[in-house]
C-alpha positions in Angstrom: 90.3 95.0 75.7 90.3 91.3 76.2 93.6 90.6 74.5 92.7 92.6 71.4 94.7 95.7 71.9 97.6 95.6 69.5 101.0 96.7 70.5 103.8 98.3 68.5 107.2 98.4 70.3 108.1 101.8 69.1 111.5 103.3 69.6 112.8 106.6 68.2 116.5 106.3 68.4 119.0 109.2 68.1 122.0 110.4 69.9 123.0 114.0 69.2 125.4 116.6 70.4 124.5 120.1 71.7 123.3 122.8 69.3 126.0 123.5 66.7 127.6 120.2 67.4 127.2 117.3 65.0 128.2 113.9 66.4 130.0 111.7 63.9 131.9 108.5 64.1 134.5 107.0 64.7 137.2 107.3 67.4 140.5 108.9 66.8 142.2 111.5 64.6 141.6 111.9 60.9 144.6 109.7 60.2 143.1 106.9 62.3 139.5 107.2 61.1 137.9 105.0 58.4 137.8 106.7 55.0 134.9 109.0 54.4 134.1 109.9 58.0 134.8 113.3 59.5 134.8 114.2 63.1 132.8 117.4 63.8 133.8 119.5 66.8 135.7 116.6 68.2 132.6 114.5 69.1 131.8 111.1 67.5 129.4 108.3 68.0 131.3 105.0 68.0 128.4 102.6 68.3 124.6 102.6 68.4 122.9 99.3 69.0 119.4 98.0 69.7 119.2 94.4 70.9 115.8 92.9 71.6 115.3 89.4 72.9 111.7 88.1 72.8 110.9 84.9 74.7 107.2 83.7 74.6 105.9 87.3 73.9 108.1 88.9 76.7 110.3 91.5 75.1 113.6 92.6 76.7 115.3 95.4 74.7 118.6 97.1 75.4 119.8 100.3 73.7 123.5 100.9 73.9 125.5 103.8 72.5 129.1 104.9 73.0 130.1 108.5 72.4 133.7 109.7 72.3 135.0 113.2 72.9 138.3 113.5 71.0 138.6 117.2 71.7 140.8 118.9 74.3 137.8 120.5 76.0 134.6 119.2 77.5 131.6 118.7 75.2 127.9 118.2 75.7 126.2 115.2 74.2 122.7 113.8 74.6 121.3 110.3 74.7 117.8 110.8 73.4 115.5 107.8 72.6 111.8 107.0 72.6 110.3 103.8 74.1 106.7 102.5 74.2 104.4 103.9 76.8 103.4 100.3 77.6 107.0 99.4 78.5 108.7 99.5 81.9 112.3 100.7 82.1 114.3 98.2 84.2 117.8 99.5 84.0 120.0 102.4 83.0 123.7 102.8 83.3 126.3 105.3 82.2 129.9 104.2 82.0 132.6 106.9 81.7 136.3 106.0 81.4 136.0 102.9 83.4 133.5 104.1 86.0 129.9 102.8 85.8 127.0 104.7 87.3 124.1 102.4 87.7 120.6 103.6 88.4 118.7 102.5 91.4 114.9 102.0 91.6 113.2 103.3 94.7 109.7 104.1 96.0 108.8 107.2 94.1 107.8 109.1 97.3 111.2 108.5 98.8 113.1 109.2 95.6 111.6 112.6 95.2 112.4 113.8 98.7 115.9 114.9 97.5 114.2 117.4 95.1 112.0 119.2 97.5 114.4 122.2 97.7 114.0 122.8 94.0 110.9 124.9 93.3 109.9 123.2 90.1 111.8 120.0 90.6 108.9 117.8 89.8 108.8 119.2 86.2 112.5 119.6 85.6 114.5 116.8 87.1 112.8 113.9 85.3 114.4 112.4 82.2 111.2 110.9 80.7 108.1 112.6 79.3 105.2 111.6 77.2 105.9 111.9 73.5 103.0 111.6 71.0 100.4 108.9 71.1 102.3 105.8 72.0 105.7 106.9 73.0 107.8 108.2 75.9 110.9 110.3 75.3 113.9 109.5 77.4 116.7 112.1 77.2 119.8 112.9 79.2 122.4 115.6 78.4 125.9 115.0 79.7 129.0 117.0 79.8 131.8 114.7 78.6 135.4 115.4 79.7 138.2 116.0 77.2 139.7 112.9 75.5 137.2 110.6 77.1 134.3 108.3 76.2 130.9 107.6 77.7 128.6 104.6 77.1 124.9 104.8 77.7 122.8 101.7 78.2 119.0 101.7 78.7 116.9 98.5 79.2 113.1 98.3 78.9 110.7 95.3 79.0 107.1 94.6 78.1 104.7 91.8 77.0 103.9 92.0 73.3 100.2 92.0 72.5 98.8 90.4 69.4 96.8 92.6 67.1 95.4 91.7 63.7 97.0 88.2 63.8 100.6 89.4 64.5 103.0 90.9 66.9 104.7 94.1 65.9 108.1 95.4 66.9 108.6 98.9 65.4 111.8 100.8 66.0 111.8 104.4 64.9 115.4 105.0 63.6 116.7 108.5 63.6 120.4 108.8 64.5 120.7 112.2 62.6 124.3 111.3 61.6 126.4 108.5 60.2 127.3 105.9 62.9 130.4 103.9 62.6 128.8 100.8 64.1 125.0 100.8 63.8 123.1 97.6 64.7 119.6 96.4 65.2 119.4 92.8 66.4 116.1 91.0 67.2 116.1 87.5 68.6 112.8 85.6 68.9 112.1 82.3 70.7 108.6 81.0 70.7 107.9 77.5 71.9 104.9 77.0 69.7 107.0 77.6 66.6 107.2 80.7 64.5 104.7 80.7 61.6 105.8 84.0 59.9 108.5 86.6 60.3 109.1 89.7 58.3 111.1 92.9 58.6 111.0 96.1 56.6 112.5 99.6 56.9 110.6 102.5 55.5 113.7 104.6 54.9 115.7 102.0 52.8 115.7 102.3 49.0 114.9 99.1 47.2 118.5 98.4 46.3 119.4 98.3 50.0 116.5 96.1 51.2 118.9 93.1 51.2 120.8 94.7 54.1 118.1 93.4 56.4 118.8 89.8 57.3 115.8 87.7 58.5 115.4 84.0 59.1 113.2 81.7 61.1 113.0 78.0 61.7 111.0 76.1 64.3 111.0 78.0 67.5 113.7 80.5 66.6 113.7 83.7 64.5 116.3 86.3 63.9 116.4 89.7 62.3 119.5 91.9 62.0 120.3 95.2 60.4 123.9 96.3 60.3 124.4 98.9 57.6 127.9 100.0 56.7 128.7 103.7 56.8 128.4 104.0 53.0 125.0 102.3 53.2 123.9 104.9 55.7 124.8 107.8 53.5 121.9 109.7 51.9 124.1 110.0 48.8 127.6 108.8 47.8 129.3 112.1 48.8 126.9 113.0 51.6 127.8 113.1 55.3 124.1 113.0 56.2 122.2 109.7 57.0 119.3 108.2 55.2 118.3 106.3 58.4 115.2 108.2 59.3 112.0 106.2 59.6 110.4 103.0 60.9 112.2 99.6 61.2 109.4 97.1 61.6 109.6 93.4 62.6 106.3 91.4 62.5 105.8 87.8 63.4 103.2 85.3 64.6 103.3 81.8 66.0 101.8 78.5 65.0 98.2 77.9 66.1 97.8 74.2 65.2 97.6 73.3 68.9 95.0 74.7 71.3 97.3 74.5 74.2 100.2 76.9 74.7 101.1 76.5 78.3 104.6 77.2 79.8 105.7 76.3 83.3 109.2 77.4 84.4 110.7 78.3 87.8 107.3 77.9 89.6 105.6 80.4 87.3 103.4 79.7 84.3 102.2 81.6 81.2 99.1 80.5 79.3 98.5 81.9 75.8 95.0 81.4 74.3 94.2 82.3 70.7 92.2 79.5 69.0 91.8 79.4 65.3 89.1 78.2 62.9 86.2 79.3 65.0 82.9 80.6 63.5 82.3 84.3 63.8 79.7 85.4 66.4 77.1 87.9 65.2 77.1 91.2 67.2 74.5 93.3 68.9 76.2 96.7 68.6 75.1 100.1 69.9 77.1 103.3 69.2 76.7 106.1 71.7 77.9 109.4 70.2 78.5 112.8 71.7 77.0 115.5 69.6 77.5 118.4 72.0 78.7 121.7 70.6 82.3 121.0 71.5 82.4 118.4 68.7 82.0 121.1 66.1 84.3 121.2 63.1 86.7 118.4 62.2 85.7 116.2 65.1 82.1 115.7 64.0 83.2 115.5 60.4 85.7 112.7 61.1 83.3 110.9 63.5 80.7 110.8 60.7 83.2 109.5 58.2 84.3 106.8 60.6 80.6 105.8 61.3 79.9 105.6 57.6 82.8 103.3 57.0 82.0 101.1 60.0 78.4 100.7 58.7 79.9 99.5 55.4 81.8 96.8 57.2 78.9 95.4 59.2 77.8 91.8 58.5 74.2 90.8 57.6 73.8 88.8 60.8 74.7 91.8 63.0 72.1 93.9 64.8 72.7 97.6 65.7 71.4 101.0 66.7 72.8 104.5 67.1 72.3 106.8 70.2 73.2 110.5 70.1 73.6 112.7 73.2 73.9 116.5 73.6 71.6 118.3 75.9 68.9 115.8 74.9 69.3 112.1 74.1 68.0 110.7 70.9 68.3 107.3 69.2 68.0 106.3 65.6 65.6 103.4 66.0 65.3 102.9 69.8 65.8 99.2 69.4 68.2 96.9 67.6 67.6 96.3 63.9 69.3 93.8 61.6 72.2 95.1 59.4 70.1 94.6 56.2 71.0 96.7 53.1 67.9 98.9 53.7 68.6 99.5 57.4 72.2 100.3 56.7 71.3 102.8 54.1 68.8 104.4 56.4 71.5 104.6 59.1 73.9 106.2 56.7 71.3 108.9 55.9 70.8 109.5 59.6 74.5 109.9 60.2 74.8 112.4 57.4 71.9 114.4 58.7 72.4 114.7 62.4 73.6 118.0 63.8 75.2 119.2 67.0 73.2 120.4 70.1 74.0 122.0 73.4 75.6 120.3 76.4 76.9 116.8 77.2 74.4 114.4 78.8 76.8 111.5 78.9 74.9 109.7 81.6 71.7 109.8 79.7 73.3 108.6 76.4 75.0 105.7 78.0 71.9 104.5 79.9 69.8 104.7 76.7 72.4 102.5 74.8 72.5 100.0 77.7 68.7 99.9 77.8 68.6 99.1 74.0 71.0 96.2 74.4 69.3 94.9 77.6 65.9 95.1 76.0 67.0 93.2 72.9 68.4 90.3 75.0 65.2 90.1 77.0 62.6 90.4 74.1 64.4 88.7 71.2 65.6 85.3 72.2 67.4 84.8 68.9 69.8 87.7 69.9 70.8 86.2 73.3 73.7 84.2 71.8 75.1 87.2 70.0 78.1 89.2 71.3 76.8 92.5 72.7 79.1 95.5 72.5 78.6 99.1 73.6 80.9 101.8 72.2 80.7 105.4 73.4 82.6 108.4 72.0 82.9 111.7 73.7 85.2 114.7 73.6 84.3 116.4 76.9 83.1 116.1 80.4 79.4 115.6 81.5 77.7 118.9 81.8 74.0 118.0 81.5 71.8 115.6 83.6 73.8 113.6 86.1 77.3 115.1 86.1 78.8 113.5 89.2 81.3 111.1 87.9 81.0 108.5 90.7 77.3 108.5 90.3 77.5 108.0 86.5 79.9 105.1 87.1 77.5 103.5 89.6 74.5 104.0 87.2 76.3 102.4 84.3 77.6 99.5 86.4 74.2 98.8 87.8 72.6 98.9 84.3 75.1 96.7 82.5 75.5 94.2 85.4 78.4 92.4 83.7 76.4 91.4 80.6 78.6 93.0 78.0 81.7 95.2 77.6 81.7 99.0 77.4 84.4 100.6 75.3 84.9 104.4 75.8 86.6 106.5 73.2 87.9 109.9 74.4 88.3 112.3 71.5 91.0 115.0 72.0 92.5 116.0 75.3 89.8 117.9 77.1 87.9 115.0 78.6 88.6 113.3 81.9 90.3 110.2 80.4 90.9 108.5 83.8 87.1 108.7 84.4 86.4 107.0 81.0 89.1 104.4 81.7 87.8 103.5 85.1 84.2 103.2 83.7 85.4 100.9 80.9 87.5 98.7 83.1 84.8 98.1 85.6 82.5 97.0 82.8 84.8 94.5 81.1 86.0 96.9 78.5 88.8 99.4 77.7 89.2 103.1 77.0 91.1 104.5 74.2 92.2 108.0 73.3 91.4 109.3 69.9 93.9 112.0 69.0 92.7 115.2 67.2 94.6 114.8 64.0 94.1 114.3 60.3 93.8 110.6 60.8 91.2 110.6 63.5 88.8 108.8 61.1 91.4 106.0 60.7 91.9 105.8 64.5 88.2 105.3 65.0 88.0 102.6 62.3 91.1 100.9 63.6 89.5 100.6 67.1 86.3 99.2 65.6 88.3 96.6 63.6 89.7 95.1 66.8 86.2 94.3 68.1 84.5 93.7 64.8 84.8 89.9 64.8 84.0 88.3 68.2 84.6 84.6 68.2 83.9 83.6 71.9 82.0 85.1 74.8 82.2 84.5 78.6 85.8 83.1 78.3 87.2 81.6 81.5 90.7 80.1 81.8 90.6 77.7 84.7 93.4 76.4 87.0 93.2 74.1 90.1 92.8 76.4 93.0 95.2 74.5 95.2 97.9 74.5 92.5 98.3 78.3 92.2 99.3 81.0 94.6 98.9 84.0 92.3 96.9 84.6 89.1 96.4 87.4 86.6 93.0 88.2 85.0 91.5 84.9 83.7 87.9 85.8 82.9 87.3 87.8 79.7 83.9 88.9 78.4 84.8 88.4 74.8 87.6 87.0 72.6 88.2 88.7 69.2 89.7 87.4 66.0 93.4 88.2 65.6 94.0 88.9 69.3 95.2 86.7 72.2 94.4 86.2 75.8 97.4 85.8 78.1 97.1 84.6 81.7 100.1 84.1 84.0 100.6 83.1 87.6 102.6 81.3 90.3 102.5 77.6 90.8 102.2 76.7 94.5 105.1 74.8 96.0 105.0 71.1 95.2 102.0 71.4 92.9 103.7 71.5 89.5 102.9 67.8 89.0 99.1 68.4 89.3 99.1 71.7 87.4 96.8 71.9 84.4 94.7 74.5 82.6 91.2 74.4 81.3 89.2 76.8 79.1 85.4 77.2 78.9 83.6 79.7 76.7 80.6 80.1 74.5 81.0 80.0 70.8 78.7 80.2 67.8 76.0 77.6 68.6 78.0 75.5 71.0 80.1 75.5 74.1 83.9 75.7 73.7 85.9 73.6 76.2 89.4 72.3 76.3 92.0 71.1 78.9 95.8 71.7 78.7 98.4 69.6 80.6 102.0 70.5 81.2 104.3 68.5 78.9 107.2 67.9 81.3 109.5 66.5 78.6 108.8 69.4 76.3 109.5 71.9 79.1 112.9 70.2 79.8 113.7 70.5 76.2 112.7 74.2 76.1 114.8 74.9 79.2 117.8 73.2 77.6 117.3 75.4 74.5 116.7 78.7 76.2 117.9 78.0 79.7 117.8 80.7 82.4 116.3 83.3 80.0 113.1 81.2 79.6 112.7 80.9 83.4 113.4 84.6 83.9 111.1 85.8 81.2 108.1 83.7 82.2 108.5 85.0 85.8 108.9 88.6 84.7 106.0 88.2 82.2 103.8 87.4 85.3 105.2 90.3 87.2 104.6 92.7 84.3 101.0 91.6 83.8 100.3 91.6 87.5 101.6 95.2 88.0 99.6 96.4 85.0 96.4 94.9 86.4 97.0 96.3 89.9 97.5 99.8 88.5 94.3 99.4 86.4 92.3 98.3 89.4 93.7 101.2 91.4 91.9 103.6 89.0 88.5 102.1 90.0 88.7 102.4 93.8 89.6 104.8 96.6 90.7 104.9 100.2 92.1 101.8 101.9 91.5 99.6 98.9 93.4 101.8 96.6 96.3 102.1 99.2 96.4 98.2 99.4 96.6 97.9 95.6 99.3 100.6 95.4 101.3 98.8 98.1 101.1 95.5 96.3 102.1 97.0 92.9 104.9 99.0 94.6 106.3 95.8 96.2 106.4 94.0 92.8 107.8 97.0 91.0 110.7 97.1 93.5 111.2 93.4 93.5 111.4 93.2 89.7 113.1 96.6 89.3 110.5 98.2 87.0 110.0 101.9 86.7 106.2 102.2 87.1 104.0 105.1 88.2 104.9 104.1 91.8 108.7 104.0 91.5 111.5 106.2 90.4 115.0 105.4 89.2 117.8 107.6 90.4 121.5 107.8 89.4 124.0 108.9 91.9 127.4 110.5 91.2 126.3 113.2 88.8 124.4 116.4 89.2 123.0 119.2 87.0 123.3 122.9 87.2 121.0 123.0 90.2 122.8 120.2 92.1 120.1 117.7 91.3 120.8 114.1 90.4 119.0 112.6 87.4 115.7 110.8 88.1 113.7 108.5 85.8 109.9 108.3 86.2 106.9 106.9 84.4 105.4 110.1 83.1 101.7 111.0 83.3 99.8 111.3 80.0 99.6 115.1 80.3 103.3 115.7 81.2 104.9 118.6 79.3 107.3 117.7 76.5 111.0 117.8 77.5 111.7 120.6 75.0 109.3 122.8 76.9 111.0 122.3 80.2 114.5 123.5 79.3 117.6 121.4 78.9 119.3 120.2 82.1 123.0 119.2 81.6 124.5 116.7 84.0 128.1 116.6 84.9 130.2 113.6 86.1 132.7 114.2 88.9 136.1 115.5 87.7 137.6 112.3 89.1 135.9 109.2 87.8 136.6 107.3 91.0 133.6 106.9 93.3 133.6 109.4 96.2 133.1 107.0 99.0 133.5 103.3 100.0 136.4 102.7 97.6 137.6 99.1 97.4 140.9 98.2 99.0 144.1 97.9 97.0 145.6 94.5 96.7 148.2 95.4 99.3 145.5 96.0 101.8 144.1 92.5 101.7 144.7 90.6 105.0 147.1 87.7 104.9 144.6 85.3 106.3 141.0 85.5 105.2 137.8 83.4 105.1 136.9 82.1 101.7 136.2 79.2 99.3 138.3 78.0 96.4 139.3 74.9 94.5 137.2 71.7 94.8 135.5 73.5 96.7 137.7 74.0 99.8 136.3 76.3 102.5 138.8 78.1 104.6 137.6 79.7 107.9 140.2 82.1 109.4 139.9 82.2 113.2 142.0 85.3 114.2 141.7 84.9 117.9 143.2 81.4 117.6 145.7 82.5 114.9 144.6 79.4 113.2 142.2 78.2 110.5 139.5 75.5 110.0 138.8 73.9 106.6 136.1 71.7 105.1 135.0 70.6 101.7 131.4 70.3 100.3 130.8 67.4 98.0 127.7 68.0 95.8 126.6 67.5 92.2 127.3 70.0 89.4 124.5 72.5 89.1 123.8 72.7 92.8 123.6 76.3 94.2 124.9 76.8 97.8 124.3 79.7 100.1 127.6 81.3 101.1 126.5 84.5 102.8 122.9 85.5 103.9 122.1 88.6 105.9 118.5 88.1 107.1 118.2 91.8 108.1 118.8 93.3 104.7 118.5 90.3 102.4 122.1 90.8 101.2 123.3 87.4 99.9 126.1 85.6 98.1 125.3 82.3 96.4 127.5 80.0 94.3 126.7 77.4 91.7 128.9 74.3 91.3 130.3 73.1 87.9 132.0 69.8 87.2 135.5 69.3 85.9 135.3 68.5 82.2 137.8 65.6 82.6 137.7 63.8 85.9 140.3 61.1 86.7 139.5 57.4 86.1 138.0 55.6 89.1 137.2 58.8 91.0 134.3 61.2 90.9 134.7 64.3 88.9 135.7 67.3 91.0 133.4 70.3 91.4 134.2 74.0 91.5 132.3 77.3 91.7 131.4 78.4 88.2 128.8 81.1 88.9 128.3 83.5 91.8 125.3 85.7 92.5 125.7 88.8 94.8 122.4 90.5 95.6 121.6 93.6 97.7 117.8 93.9 97.7 117.9 97.2 99.6 119.2 98.9 96.4 117.9 96.4 93.8 121.5 95.5 92.9 122.5 92.1 91.5 125.8 91.0 90.2 126.3 87.7 88.3 129.9 86.5 88.2 131.0 83.7 85.8 134.4 82.8 84.3 133.3 84.6 81.1 131.7 87.8 82.3 130.7 90.0 85.2 127.1 91.2 84.7 125.3 93.9 86.6 121.6 93.3 87.1 121.5 90.4 84.6 117.7 89.9 84.9 117.1 93.3 83.3 120.0 93.8 80.9 122.6 95.7 83.0 126.2 96.4 81.8 128.5 93.5 81.2 132.3 93.5 81.9 135.0 91.1 81.2 137.8 90.0 83.6 140.2 92.0 81.4 138.4 95.3 82.0 139.6 97.9 84.5 136.5 99.6 85.8 134.8 100.9 88.9 131.1 100.9 89.4 129.1 102.4 92.2 125.5 102.5 93.3 124.1 103.8 96.6 126.9 102.8 98.9 127.9 99.7 96.9 131.2 99.7 95.0 132.4 97.2 92.4 136.0 97.2 91.2 137.2 95.1 88.3 141.0 94.8 87.8 142.8 92.4 85.5 145.5 91.7 88.1 143.5 91.6 91.4 140.1 90.4 90.2 136.7 91.6 91.4 136.2 93.4 94.7 132.7 94.3 96.0 132.4 96.7 98.9 129.0 97.1 100.6 128.8 100.1 102.8 128.1 99.2 106.4 128.4 95.5 105.6 131.7 94.1 104.2 134.2 93.7 101.5 134.2 90.6 99.3 136.5 89.4 96.5 136.1 87.0 93.6 139.0 85.7 91.5 139.1 83.8 88.2 141.2 80.7 87.7 142.0 80.0 84.1 142.6 76.4 82.9 145.8 75.9 81.0 147.5 73.1 79.2 148.8 70.5 81.6 146.9 71.9 84.6 145.1 69.5 87.0 141.8 71.4 86.4 140.3 71.3 83.0 138.0 74.3 83.1 137.9 77.8 84.3 136.4 78.4 87.8 136.0 81.0 90.5 137.3 81.6 94.0 135.5 83.8 96.6 137.0 85.5 99.7 135.7 87.7 102.5 138.2 90.5 103.1 136.2 92.4 105.8 133.0 91.2 107.6 133.2 92.9 111.0 130.1 95.1 110.3 127.9 92.2 109.2 125.1 91.5 111.7 125.4 88.6 114.2 122.6 86.8 112.5 124.4 86.5 109.2 124.3 82.9 108.0 125.5 80.7 105.0 128.4 78.3 104.7 130.8 81.3 105.1 128.5 83.9 106.8 128.0 81.9 110.0 131.7 82.3 110.7 131.9 86.1 110.4 131.9 86.5 114.2 134.2 85.1 116.9 134.4 81.3 117.0 136.0 79.3 119.8 137.4 75.8 119.6 139.9 73.6 121.5 142.2 71.0 120.0 143.6 68.1 122.0 144.9 64.5 121.7 147.0 65.2 118.6 148.0 61.8 117.2 149.3 60.2 114.1 146.8 59.9 111.3 146.5 57.7 108.3 148.9 60.0 106.5 152.1 60.5 108.7 152.4 64.1 107.4 148.8 64.9 108.5 148.1 64.2 112.2 144.6 63.7 113.6 143.3 65.4 116.7 140.2 65.8 118.8 138.4 69.2 118.4 135.7 70.6 120.6 133.7 73.3 118.8 130.1 74.4 119.2 129.8 71.9 122.1 130.6 69.1 119.7 133.5 66.7 119.7 135.0 66.0 116.3 138.0 64.2 114.8 139.9 66.5 112.6 143.1 66.3 110.5 145.9 68.8 110.2 146.6 69.7 106.6 147.3 72.4 104.0 144.9 74.3 101.7 145.8 76.8 99.0 144.5 80.4 99.2 144.6 83.0 96.4 143.2 86.0 98.1 146.3 88.1 97.8 147.3 87.1 94.3 145.0 85.2 91.8 148.1 83.7 90.1 150.1 82.5 93.1 148.7 80.5 96.0 149.6 80.8 99.6 149.6 77.7 101.7 147.2 77.9 104.7 147.6 75.4 107.6 144.3 74.4 108.9 142.4 71.8 110.9 140.3 69.8 108.3 136.7 68.9 109.4 135.5 65.8 107.5 132.1 64.8 106.1 131.1 68.1 104.5 131.9 70.1 107.6 129.6 68.0 109.8 129.7 69.3 113.4 131.3 72.5 112.4 128.6 74.1 110.2 125.1 74.6 111.6 122.8 71.8 110.5 123.9 69.7 107.6 125.3 70.9 104.3 122.1 70.2 102.3 120.4 72.9 104.4 122.5 75.4 102.4 121.2 74.3 99.0 119.1 77.1 97.4 117.1 77.3 94.1 119.2 79.8 92.3 122.0 82.3 92.7 119.5 85.2 93.3 
């Protein structure tokens, strides 16, 4: 519903061993373990961490756990967690003894082709299933080799929705055993400023409440929970854990300013939740299913909820009740004021009504719509009220008009956009997708009411979200020429305690003219405001949060857009549905989200049927994982990737193309047995395109950094301090800095240091990290690339760490490859003549003809580190002046790009 739906980020977390196997920390033999911890059956959990970073309502959560098998035989372990149904998984990786297996997101249709040979593959190969009301269960069972360790890392993302004046992050903690290093860490950054922050754990006794650390100041808030092993114990001598329940973080932001508008990286997010508005009175009609299928607890709980809702109605509200079974009946047949006498009469009516026959859903809805329409036409004083229609049913239409498409058309034509329709589906025997589509096309929302002891509270909870409308006909407006994409910006009603969020793309060159306006109708007057972008404040925010703010604003837009496209898809058929699906699929692949249109696959491991793991967005009615039988996946006996292994250091060619130092580009021309060199002089922060394959989108970009202590009288030197390697065909990104090597940084992939020794592979792409030889990336059918780290040391000429980048093999790259290095991957011819003394006697000048251009070049030496990052080799080359002018295509500024990806 228009921003009112509350969201709890629910996560059930536990990591268990196979039946009969209890996983307990930490690593090593009894002599090497911390006191009080016992290893059961040789398997332990070393760490279990949940790290959530929230930036402007966009939540990015990473669950990491490391399991160690200290036994001399293979053991089965499971990584089993629950995540919100509203979240999109964006990354999953398994690292086993130095080899990382990273999942790859594909078109769901293509991903499932590999399972066609399995008779029931669609029900058994998936790792995710619906679990309860709001959760999805993610579980993978893995056979872990003797004396080895395995690390699981799952990332999911979503936009937090405000409900009852706050945002909730609820983590269901259930590790089932003591964990040596257990950690929950929640980091919140809200540009409006945080107004409140709290955290509680239902499972903690009062004397341990202080183990939750929480603080907030200005824009930043932080919550951490790191219980020691003894604090986890259910009793001083127990080996069982008391961590079993909900860990809940709640917060809200300051609302003293009407405008909350962010613009970053050509995307914007607009958050609208005004305070101190007068409540609007309601015109409210309840349409209730009283067919025989509602017999028993359902009708009892429905009556209880209606009686409590009647108690909560305000004197200025008007209402009526409509019942439908075989026949349709209404309590009054027109709206009446919520006076004490009318409310009492309505309570008596609710207590008395009984069930009857079939389900005339069409008739019931049309009667409710007729009552609301009639009141607006005949009673002028009700026209400024907020009209709301709420329908509850537990089954499918069986009386009167039963064709679903006809019912939807009838309802749509009757409402004509005047007010929202909220459909509540009781139980699991109704066609919920039908109810959802009907609500969405009438400015409302559908909600499932679960058959359980708390169904009364579920019904009341839903009503509470729409009980206090503050504005109607809300429109958030933006200059048409300034935007190139926009999420839903018209909302029929805005309710107290909720929030409306709109996101979009700012058109190129239009950021300076971008602004936002809001128009709506409030109690007795029009609501109107205009919001401008505060450029200075945005610069300050970017300095504080940096790349994460830019990334999260863009991904917030992508998340909302995909959700809206999927919702629109439920309302249409044929070509229109196909077009919406294609658009949603394109965004899902571009931003690496597991949605109903994509699947995530993990190569390199198979189960007992030879199937690789697959991660899907499960349908609501999917069978629980425990009903499908456990599938155990096994890693290869050898942890090395089976194909496309990276070359050893000894295999690196003596002369290669690359860039290193300040930055010095070296172009090896094998047919001439010579080399060409040039420098690029640009400002720190500039990103340059090094390799760009237009056929596949594969790219390597590098960002310059400045020397921290340039010499007096000369400009500070620049070096490459950040590399981005991207392979869109497989959704792979690699960010390389002097500090870390990060896989898929935008969605929380694994992070390695330069001291690690590891091999990672994903769909024909292999990444090898070695402390001696550096980083080698091998792309099947393309090439082999190497990055090395230069450490600054006392007395060195360079005062900060930087990177070098080399091309070890490029013969399979297409002829159209471009970039400062990529344009030289194929044969290059040049002629040198008129060699003569230069300004430096040791460096003669010459005339070079290359690419039909005549240049003056200088003979010199450059240093290359492709064979050994610690010891340079001198490379003799012809140096091309003025940023490679005449040698490179175009001018060097043509190679400046916005970011490393």
